C-alpha positions, 0 to 999 in steps of 0.5 A, spaced: 869 788 703 872 790 709 869 783 713 873 780 708 879 784 710 879 783 718 877 775 716 883 775 712 886 779 718 885 774 723 886 768 719 893 770 717 893 773 724 894 766 729 890 761 725 887 756 730 887 759 738 887 756 744 882 762 747 874 761 747 873 767 742 877 766 736 875 759 734 877 757 727 872 758 723 868 763 727 865 768 723 868 776 723 862 779 725 862 775 732 869 778 733 867 785 735 868 790 741 874 788 745 875 782 743 875 785 735 880 791 738 886 786 741 885 783 735 887 789 731 892 793 737 894 788 741 895 782 737 902 785 733 905 784 740 902 779 746 899 774 739 891 773 737 892 767 743 895 771 747 902 768 747 906 773 748 913 774 743 918 769 747 924 773 750 921 779 748 914 780 750 909 778 755 905 772 755 897 774 757 894 767 757 895 764 764 900 769 766 896 776 766 891 774 772 897 772 776 897 781 777 891 782 781 893 778 787 898 784 788 896 791 790 900 795 785 898 789 780 891 793 777 895 800 776 901 797 773 896 793 768 893 800 766 899 803 766 904 799 762 906 803 755 902 799 751 895 800 755 898 807 756 899 809 750 893 806 745 890 810 740 883 806 743 879 811 747 878 810 754 871 806 754 874 801 748 880 800 751 876 799 759 873 795 755 879 789 752 883 790 759 876 787 761 876 782 755 882 782 757 883 778 764 877 774 762 880 770 755 887 771 759 886 771 766 884 764 767 883 761 774 889 766 776 885 772 777 885 774 785 878 772 788 873 779 788 878 783 783 872 788 781 873 790 774 877 796 771 873 802 770 873 808 765 875 813 770 880 809 773 883 807 766 883 814 764 886 817 770 891 812 769 892 813 762 895 820 763 902 816 768 903 811 763 910 807 767 916 810 767 920 804 770 916 798 768 921 792 767 923 794 774 917 794 778 914 788 774 921 784 777 919 786 784 912 784 782 914 777 780 919 777 786 912 778 791 909 773 786 914 768 787 914 769 796 907 768 795 908 762 792 903 764 786 910 764 782 915 758 780 922 760 781 925 762 774 918 763 772 916 770 768 911 770 763 916 771 759 921 765 757 927 765 753 926 767 745 927 762 739 934 766 738 937 764 745 934 757 745 937 755 738 944 758 740 944 754 747 943 760 751 936 758 755 
């Protein structure tokens, strides 16, 4: 019964997905480990395909890998509130972070960027970011200055509500 529920949940959550891990029709038994933890704990905000919520929640797909090019990016990814306050234990959370980089980082992950470790994730999540928006804006400005991010791109985009009103 639980497998049927999880299969229905995954189908309702996003239908066909861009990420290879979420191929349509794939048995739910193959959605295990970090992939399943992401689907159950992260996709509510970031989307099953890592698309985010335009105007509200940053996309991961084709964007999250950019943070690996900045010294503070690694720490940022472990300390954003959704990660630092996750109900997942340190080992499972570390697996999700590494899976996320493999799945959504694409060709944007910096060469030589090492996988997250359980010890560093455990230590980092004890200190959730207090100025997440400010730090993110500073990092985006640095990425733009390095030519890694187009002017005006922020990974969030304009919400459908603002587009309908002509506000973005």
